[in-house]
C-alpha positions as CSV (number, residue, x, y, z in Angstrom):
1,M,116.2,74.3,77.2
2,T,112.2,76.0,76.1
3,E,112.1,78.5,78.4
4,P,114.7,80.6,80.6
5,L,116.3,79.5,83.3
6,E,114.8,82.4,85.5
7,Q,111.5,81.9,84.1
8,M,111.7,78.2,85.2
9,I,112.9,78.8,88.9
10,R,109.6,81.3,89.2
11,R,107.3,78.4,88.2
12,E,109.1,75.7,90.1
13,G,111.5,77.6,93.2
14,G,107.7,77.4,95.2
15,R,107.6,73.3,94.9
16,V,111.4,72.4,95.1
17,L,111.1,74.6,98.4
18,A,108.2,73.4,99.7
19,T,109.6,69.6,99.4
20,L,112.8,70.9,101.0
21,V,111.3,72.3,104.0
22,R,109.4,69.3,104.5
23,L,112.7,67.5,104.5
24,V,114.7,69.6,106.9
25,G,112.5,71.3,108.8
26,D,114.4,75.0,108.7
27,I,112.8,77.5,106.3
28,D,116.0,79.5,106.2
29,L,118.3,76.6,105.4
30,A,116.0,75.2,102.7
31,E,115.7,78.4,101.0
32,D,119.7,79.2,101.5
33,A,120.1,75.4,99.6
34,V,118.1,76.2,97.4
35,Q,119.7,79.5,96.5
36,D,123.0,77.3,96.0
37,A,120.9,75.2,93.4
38,V,120.0,77.7,91.4
39,V,123.7,79.2,91.3
40,A,124.9,75.9,90.6
41,A,122.9,75.1,88.1
42,L,123.2,78.9,86.3
43,R,127.1,78.1,86.2
44,R,126.8,74.2,85.0
45,W,123.7,73.9,82.7
46,P,125.3,76.4,80.3
47,T,128.1,73.7,79.4
48,D,126.9,70.7,80.7
49,G,123.4,71.0,79.2
50,V,119.9,71.1,81.2
51,P,119.1,67.7,82.9
52,N,115.9,66.4,81.3
53,N,114.0,67.3,84.9
54,P,115.6,70.4,85.8
55,P,113.0,70.5,89.4
56,A,114.2,67.3,90.4
57,W,117.7,68.3,89.9
58,L,117.5,71.4,91.7
59,T,115.1,69.4,94.5
60,T,118.5,67.0,94.7
61,A,120.9,69.6,94.2
62,A,119.2,71.8,97.3
63,R,118.7,68.4,99.5
64,N,122.8,67.4,99.4
65,R,123.1,71.2,100.4
66,A,121.3,71.5,102.9
67,L,122.7,67.9,104.2
68,D,126.5,68.7,104.0
69,V,125.1,72.2,106.4
70,L,123.6,69.6,109.0
71,R,126.5,67.6,108.8
72,R,128.6,70.5,109.3
73,E,126.7,72.1,111.7
74,A,126.5,68.6,113.8
75,K,130.5,67.9,113.4
76,R,130.9,71.3,114.6
77,T,129.0,70.3,118.0
78,A,131.6,66.9,117.9
79,K,127.9,65.0,117.1
80,E,129.6,62.6,114.9
81,S,127.1,60.0,115.7
82,D,124.7,62.7,114.9
83,A,125.5,63.4,112.0
84,R,124.9,60.2,111.0
85,L,121.4,59.3,112.1
86,L,120.6,62.7,110.9
87,D,121.9,61.9,107.7
88,D,120.0,58.2,108.1
89,V,116.6,60.1,108.8
90,L,116.5,62.3,106.1
91,I,117.1,60.0,103.6
92,S,113.7,57.9,105.0
93,I,112.0,60.7,105.4
94,N,112.6,61.7,101.7
95,E,111.5,58.1,100.7
96,A,108.4,58.2,103.1
97,T,105.1,59.3,102.2
98,T,103.3,61.3,104.6
99,D,99.7,60.2,106.7
100,S,98.2,63.5,105.4
101,M,95.1,64.2,103.5
102,V,97.5,67.1,102.2
103,R,99.6,64.9,99.2
104,D,101.0,68.0,97.6
105,D,104.5,69.3,99.1
106,L,103.3,72.7,97.6
107,L,99.8,72.8,99.7
108,R,101.5,71.5,102.4
109,L,104.5,74.1,102.5
110,V,101.1,77.0,102.5
111,F,99.2,74.9,105.4
112,T,103.1,74.8,107.4
113,C,103.3,78.4,107.3
114,C,100.2,79.4,108.0
115,H,100.6,78.5,111.7
116,P,97.9,79.7,114.0
117,A,100.7,80.6,115.9
118,L,101.4,83.3,114.2
119,A,99.7,86.7,113.3
120,L,97.1,86.6,110.2
121,E,99.6,89.0,108.6
122,A,102.7,87.8,109.3
123,R,101.4,84.1,108.1
124,L,100.0,85.7,104.9
125,A,103.4,87.8,104.6
126,L,105.9,84.4,105.2
127,T,104.0,82.2,103.0
128,L,103.7,84.5,99.9
129,R,107.7,85.6,100.4
130,T,108.5,81.4,100.6
131,L,105.8,80.1,98.7
132,C,105.9,82.3,95.6
133,R,109.1,84.1,95.8
134,M,107.6,87.4,96.0
135,N,110.0,89.8,97.2
136,T,108.6,92.2,100.1
137,A,108.1,95.0,97.7
138,E,105.5,92.8,95.3
139,I,103.8,91.8,98.8
140,A,103.5,94.7,99.9
141,A,101.4,96.2,97.0
142,V,99.2,93.0,97.2
143,F,98.8,94.4,100.8
144,I,98.8,98.1,100.1
145,V,101.0,98.5,103.0
146,P,104.7,100.2,103.2
147,E,107.5,97.5,102.0
148,S,109.4,98.0,105.4
149,T,105.9,96.9,106.9
150,I,106.2,93.2,105.0
151,G,110.1,92.9,105.9
152,Q,109.0,93.8,109.8
153,R,106.4,91.2,109.5
154,I,108.4,88.5,107.7
155,S,111.5,88.9,110.1
156,R,109.0,89.0,113.2
157,A,107.3,85.7,112.0
158,K,110.6,84.1,111.6
159,K,112.1,84.9,114.9
160,K,108.8,83.6,116.5
161,I,109.2,80.5,115.0
162,A,112.9,80.4,116.1
163,T,112.4,81.3,119.9
164,A,109.1,79.8,120.0
165,R,110.3,76.4,118.5
166,I,107.0,76.4,116.2
167,P,108.2,73.2,114.2
168,Y,107.6,72.9,110.1
169,R,105.4,70.1,110.3
170,V,102.8,69.5,108.5
171,P,99.7,69.5,110.2
172,A,97.2,66.6,111.4
173,D,94.2,66.4,109.2
174,H,92.6,68.0,112.2
175,E,94.4,71.0,112.4
176,L,93.4,71.7,108.7
177,P,90.2,73.5,109.1
178,D,91.7,76.3,111.5
179,R,94.1,77.0,109.2
180,L,92.2,77.3,106.2
181,P,90.9,80.7,106.2
182,A,94.7,81.6,106.3
183,V,95.0,79.4,103.5
184,L,92.0,80.3,101.3
185,Q,93.9,84.0,101.0
186,V,97.3,83.1,100.3
187,V,95.6,81.0,97.3
188,H,93.9,84.3,96.3
189,A,97.0,86.2,96.5
190,L,98.3,84.1,94.1
191,V,96.0,84.4,91.8
192,T,95.3,88.0,92.1
193,V,98.7,88.6,91.8
194,G,98.9,86.4,88.3
195,H,96.5,88.4,86.8
196,H,97.8,91.6,87.9
197,S,101.5,91.9,88.6
198,P,102.3,94.4,90.8
199,A,105.3,95.6,89.4
200,G,106.8,94.8,85.9
201,N,104.1,94.5,82.8
202,L,100.6,93.1,83.7
203,D,101.1,89.1,83.2
204,A,104.7,89.3,84.6
205,R,103.8,86.9,87.5
206,A,101.5,84.5,85.5
207,D,103.1,81.5,86.7
208,L,101.0,82.3,89.8
209,A,97.6,82.7,88.1
210,S,98.4,78.7,87.1
211,E,99.7,77.8,90.4
212,G,96.8,79.6,92.0
213,L,93.9,77.5,89.8
214,R,95.7,74.3,90.7
215,L,96.1,74.8,94.5
216,A,92.5,75.8,94.2
217,R,91.2,72.5,92.5
218,L,93.4,70.6,94.8
219,L,92.0,72.5,98.0
220,T,88.2,71.5,96.6
221,E,88.9,68.0,96.2
222,L,90.7,68.2,99.9
223,M,87.7,69.8,101.2
224,P,85.2,69.4,99.2
225,D,82.3,70.2,102.1
226,E,84.2,73.5,102.4
227,P,82.4,75.9,100.1
228,E,84.9,78.7,100.1
229,C,87.0,76.5,98.8
230,T,84.5,75.4,95.9
231,G,83.8,79.5,95.8
232,L,87.5,80.4,95.7
233,L,87.9,77.8,92.9
234,A,85.0,79.0,90.9
235,L,86.7,83.0,91.1
236,A,90.3,81.5,89.5
237,L,88.1,79.4,87.0
238,V,86.6,82.7,85.5
239,T,89.8,84.7,86.3
240,H,91.6,82.6,84.1
241,A,89.3,82.5,81.3
242,R,89.4,86.0,80.6
243,R,93.7,86.0,80.4
244,A,93.8,86.1,77.2
245,S,91.8,89.0,76.2
246,R,93.6,91.2,78.7
247,R,96.4,92.6,76.5
248,D,96.9,93.6,72.8
249,A,99.2,92.7,70.6
250,A,101.5,95.0,72.3
251,G,101.0,94.1,75.5
252,E,98.8,96.7,76.5
253,V,95.8,96.4,78.8
254,I,92.4,96.0,77.5
255,L,90.1,97.1,79.9
256,L,87.0,95.4,80.4
257,A,84.5,96.9,78.0
258,D,87.0,96.7,75.6
259,Q,87.5,93.1,75.6
260,D,87.4,90.2,72.6
261,R,84.6,87.9,74.5
262,S,84.8,85.5,71.8
263,R,88.6,84.7,73.2
264,W,86.9,84.1,76.5
265,D,87.4,80.2,78.0
266,R,83.9,79.5,77.8
267,A,84.3,75.9,79.1
268,Q,86.2,77.3,82.3
269,I,83.6,80.0,82.5
270,A,80.8,77.0,82.5
271,E,82.6,74.9,84.7
272,A,83.2,78.1,87.2
273,A,79.5,78.6,87.2
274,A,78.6,75.2,88.5
275,T,81.1,74.8,90.8
276,L,79.6,78.0,92.2
277,D,76.4,76.8,92.5
278,A,77.7,73.8,94.3
279,A,79.2,75.8,96.9
280,V,75.9,77.6,97.0
281,R,73.7,74.7,97.5
282,L,75.9,73.8,101.1
283,H,74.2,77.4,102.1
284,R,77.5,78.5,103.8
285,P,77.8,82.0,102.3
286,G,81.0,83.3,102.2
287,R,83.4,85.9,100.7
288,Y,85.0,83.7,97.8
289,Q,81.6,82.5,96.8
290,V,80.7,86.6,96.4
291,E,83.3,87.4,94.6
292,A,82.9,84.4,91.9
293,A,79.4,85.6,91.5
294,I,80.6,88.8,90.8
295,A,83.1,87.5,88.1
296,C,80.7,84.9,87.1
297,L,78.2,87.2,85.9
298,H,81.0,89.0,83.9
299,G,82.0,86.1,82.4
300,T,78.5,84.9,81.5
301,A,77.1,88.5,80.1
302,V,76.6,88.5,76.2
303,S,78.4,92.2,76.5
304,F,79.6,94.7,78.3
305,E,76.1,96.9,77.5
306,D,74.2,93.5,78.9
307,T,76.4,93.2,82.2
308,D,73.6,93.3,85.3
309,W,75.5,96.2,86.8
310,S,72.3,96.7,89.4
311,Q,73.4,92.8,90.7
312,I,77.0,93.3,90.7
313,A,76.3,96.6,92.9
314,S,74.0,94.5,95.3
315,L,77.2,91.6,95.5
316,Y,79.5,94.2,96.0
317,A,77.4,95.6,99.2
318,T,77.3,92.0,100.4
319,L,80.6,91.1,100.2
320,E,81.5,94.6,102.2
321,L,79.3,92.5,105.0
322,F,82.0,89.9,104.8
323,T,84.7,92.1,104.0
324,P,84.4,95.4,104.9
325,T,87.6,97.2,103.2
326,A,88.4,100.3,101.3
327,V,89.3,97.8,98.4
328,V,85.6,96.3,98.4
329,R,84.2,100.0,98.6
330,V,86.2,101.3,95.9
331,N,85.3,98.5,93.4
332,R,81.7,98.9,94.4
333,A,81.3,102.6,93.5
334,V,82.3,101.1,89.5
335,A,79.7,99.0,89.6
336,V,77.5,101.2,91.2
337,A,78.5,104.1,88.8
338,H,77.9,101.9,85.9
339,A,74.2,101.2,87.4
340,Q,73.2,104.7,88.6
341,G,75.4,106.9,87.6
342,A,78.8,108.3,87.9
343,A,77.8,111.1,90.4
344,V,76.1,108.2,93.0
345,G,79.5,106.0,92.5
346,L,81.9,108.9,93.3
347,S,79.6,109.5,96.1
348,L,80.3,106.5,97.8
349,L,84.2,107.5,97.5
350,D,83.5,110.4,99.5
351,N,82.3,108.4,101.7
352,L,85.1,106.7,102.6
353,G,86.1,107.3,106.1
354,E,90.0,108.9,107.0
355,A,91.0,105.6,108.6
356,D,90.1,103.6,105.2
357,L,91.6,106.6,102.7
358,A,94.7,106.5,104.9
359,V,95.1,102.5,104.4
360,I,94.6,103.3,100.1
361,D,95.6,107.1,99.6
362,D,98.7,105.0,97.6
363,W,96.9,102.6,95.7
364,H,96.4,103.9,92.4
365,L,93.0,102.6,91.1
366,L,91.4,104.3,94.0
367,W,92.6,107.5,91.7
368,S,92.0,106.3,88.4
369,T,88.5,105.2,89.3
370,R,87.9,108.8,90.7
371,A,90.1,110.1,87.8
372,E,87.7,108.5,85.3
373,L,84.1,108.9,87.2
374,L,84.8,112.7,87.3
375,A,85.6,113.0,83.5
376,R,82.3,111.3,82.8
377,L,80.6,114.0,84.9
378,G,82.7,116.9,83.2
379,E,85.3,117.8,85.7
380,V,88.5,117.5,83.3
381,D,90.4,119.4,85.9
382,A,89.7,117.5,89.0
383,A,90.3,114.5,86.8
384,V,93.7,115.1,85.2
385,A,94.9,115.6,89.2
386,A,93.4,112.2,90.0
387,F,95.2,110.9,87.0
388,D,98.5,112.5,88.2
389,R,97.8,111.2,91.4
390,A,97.5,107.6,90.2
391,L,100.7,107.7,88.9
392,E,102.4,109.1,91.8
393,C,101.3,105.8,93.6
394,S,104.1,103.5,91.7
395,P,101.3,101.1,89.4
396,N,102.6,98.3,86.9
397,D,104.4,99.5,83.8
398,S,101.3,98.4,82.1
399,D,98.9,100.4,84.4
400,R,101.1,103.6,84.1
401,R,101.6,103.3,80.3
402,F,97.2,103.1,80.5
403,L,96.9,106.1,82.9
404,L,99.2,108.2,81.0
405,R,97.3,107.4,77.4
406,R,93.9,108.0,79.6
407,R,95.3,111.2,80.9
408,E,95.8,112.6,77.6
409,V,92.8,111.6,76.1
410,V,91.3,113.3,79.0
411,A,93.4,116.6,78.9
412,T,93.0,116.4,75.2
413,E,89.8,116.6,75.6
414,R,90.1,119.8,77.8
415,R,91.9,121.6,75.5
416,E,89.6,120.6,72.3
417,A,86.7,122.2,74.9
418,S,88.2,125.4,75.5
């Protein structure tokens, strides 16, 4: 086998689960069946050999396990004829094609999980848990909320699905637009986590980056007249284009200012720019188009020094109109600091309201940003304290090592100055 089973499961597990949910219509049953299939693979493949098509093997094994459970439940209720009928129906479903425009099983599952009867936060948490096989700690890091909050959201979502008998069916084509905003957020989360994993090393979930790009392409093909789909594709492309330059040979983080731009995929950056132009021509601006515009400005700059920071700062101000969050404000502060000076950038952070600060108080990038701006202003003691606070916020392993190095550099400069 060319890759460890665990990696293959992580890469293919969402698709296997998506297919099984489509077949059995029950997410808990599907998850249990996929897990049983994984256990069987771990037991049998080392001695029997890895099948030619591991995902197909897993799908078949999981499907058979789910059928066994359904038959057993039917027999338990003395409905033998129903069990035989169920078997025939599931087999026919497996062989049939859907009339939906959504042809990809994984994308179907995203649309299915993003049911409007569920609260948006619950939809996102449930879908990321189901689709990405992300644990609650990883999802909590994405949304900057306590892990217990994510667990509660997933639990409530599953309970509502069960009590309200919300069917796991592929939504009709006319229902897709209402579900699109949540679907876009899911794909955006895939891209984000794929390029900056909340746990482990920076690229620990690189599989999600490729999957996010693939789904963004599918969404654009599915809804070519939706500019936010096209904008998200542009963002995924330009982000993916820089992946090879974000870590050095030892696996350590390389900041944008120090990246070797000759390693960037210029073809992908050009495609991203053209894709964004197509979205802008539809004259319906939105969050993902603005994010893509910012990323494209970084991607097309000849050097870090030649970056149009004033334009990027202006775009972040526009992004705040679409997404008025503290996270956007922190990113805007970085751009403003490059364009107008560290003091102006720091003032943006200082002007965050108590409610916003409460949301991101345990987000390490808030404190590392503050630390860097303070260091540039010569406030070394405050900068070191901010680095210490960032290290308390459970950054991933790559970020932790980087923060420790930066803290040491700043602390050394303080000692030498004294």
